[in-house]
C-alpha positions in Angstrom: 7.4 -47.8 46.2 7.7 -44.1 46.3 5.3 -42.0 44.2 7.0 -39.9 41.5 7.2 -36.2 42.3 5.1 -33.9 40.1 5.0 -30.1 39.9 6.2 -28.0 42.7 3.5 -26.0 44.5 4.2 -22.7 46.2 2.2 -22.1 49.4 2.1 -18.4 50.2 0.7 -18.5 53.7 0.8 -16.7 56.9 2.6 -18.8 59.6 0.2 -21.5 60.8 -2.6 -20.7 58.3 -3.3 -24.3 57.2 0.3 -24.7 56.1 0.9 -28.1 57.7 -2.3 -29.6 56.4 -1.9 -28.3 52.8 1.8 -29.2 52.6 1.3 -32.7 54.0 -1.6 -33.4 51.6 0.2 -32.0 48.5 3.4 -33.9 49.3 1.4 -37.1 49.9 0.0 -36.9 46.3 3.5 -36.3 44.9 3.8 -32.5 44.8 6.7 -31.0 46.7 5.6 -27.8 48.5 7.6 -24.7 49.0 6.4 -22.3 51.7 6.7 -18.6 51.7 5.4 -16.5 54.6 5.4 -13.3 52.5 7.6 -10.3 53.0 8.1 -8.8 56.5 6.0 -5.8 57.4 8.6 -3.3 56.2 10.3 -5.3 53.5 9.4 -5.5 49.8 8.7 -8.8 48.2 11.7 -9.7 45.9 9.3 -10.2 42.9 8.0 -6.7 43.4 11.5 -5.4 43.7 12.4 -6.9 40.4 14.9 -9.3 42.0 13.1 -12.5 41.1 12.1 -15.4 43.4 13.5 -18.9 43.1 10.4 -20.4 44.8 8.0 -18.7 42.3 10.3 -19.7 39.4 10.1 -23.4 40.5 6.3 -23.3 41.1 4.0 -25.2 38.8 1.0 -24.0 40.9 0.4 -21.5 43.7 -1.9 -21.4 46.7 -2.0 -17.9 48.1 -3.3 -17.2 51.6 -1.6 -14.0 52.6 -3.6 -10.9 53.8 -5.4 -9.4 50.9 -6.0 -6.2 52.8 -2.3 -5.4 52.5 -1.6 -3.6 49.2 1.7 -5.4 48.7 0.0 -8.8 48.9 -2.5 -7.8 46.2 0.5 -6.6 44.1 2.1 -10.0 44.5 -0.9 -11.8 43.0 -0.8 -9.4 40.0 3.0 -10.1 39.6 2.3 -13.8 39.6 -0.2 -13.4 36.9 2.1 -11.1 34.9 5.2 -13.3 35.2 3.7 -16.8 35.4 3.5 -19.0 32.4 0.2 -19.2 30.7 -2.2 -21.5 32.5 -0.3 -21.4 35.8 -2.8 -22.6 38.4 -3.3 -20.0 41.1 -5.7 -20.3 44.0 -6.4 -17.4 46.4 -8.0 -18.0 49.8 -10.1 -15.1 50.8 -13.1 -14.2 52.8 -16.3 -13.8 50.8 -16.1 -10.0 51.6 -12.5 -9.8 50.3 -13.5 -11.8 47.1 -16.1 -9.2 46.4 -14.0 -6.2 47.4 -11.0 -7.2 45.4 -12.9 -8.8 42.5 -11.0 -6.8 39.9 -7.6 -7.6 41.4 -8.5 -11.3 41.6 -9.7 -11.6 38.1 -8.0 -14.5 36.3 -7.4 -16.6 39.5 -9.7 -19.0 41.2 -10.8 -17.8 44.7 -11.6 -20.2 47.5 -13.8 -18.4 50.1 -13.2 -21.1 52.7 -10.2 -23.0 54.1 -9.0 -25.5 51.4 -10.4 -29.0 51.9 -8.9 -32.3 50.7 -11.2 -32.1 47.7 -10.0 -28.6 46.8 -6.4 -29.5 47.1 -6.9 -32.8 45.2 -8.6 -30.9 42.3 -5.8 -28.3 42.4 -3.1 -31.0 42.3 -4.8 -32.6 39.3 -4.8 -29.2 37.5 -1.1 -28.7 38.2 -0.4 -32.2 36.8 -2.6 -31.5 33.7 -0.8 -28.2 33.0 2.6 -30.0 33.3 1.7 -32.3 30.4 
């Protein structure tokens, strides 16, 4: 019997950055995962350009693993917080140094300073489900 699908999770990840593991786990526990590799080097993210983003609009939770040292990527996190519904679960994967350096920009989101584990993703999936109720 197929497990019912719960909230969609948006994975903002660099190509190959744990994407297959995270997507596989989330889908196994009933959360469809949409993947975004971020804007190209010279392109502006549609959310920052005011054009909207269907993946973001469908998301019930976000795991963000793009390069925090790029100003546009930090701006995307701010836009998620600004446009997302109250309580939207957002996790940002950062190095401990980035977590400290960008502490103000990351306020209001949970930061993982390690590659997400099964336990991390399971807890995140449970939070997505709880906020969907």
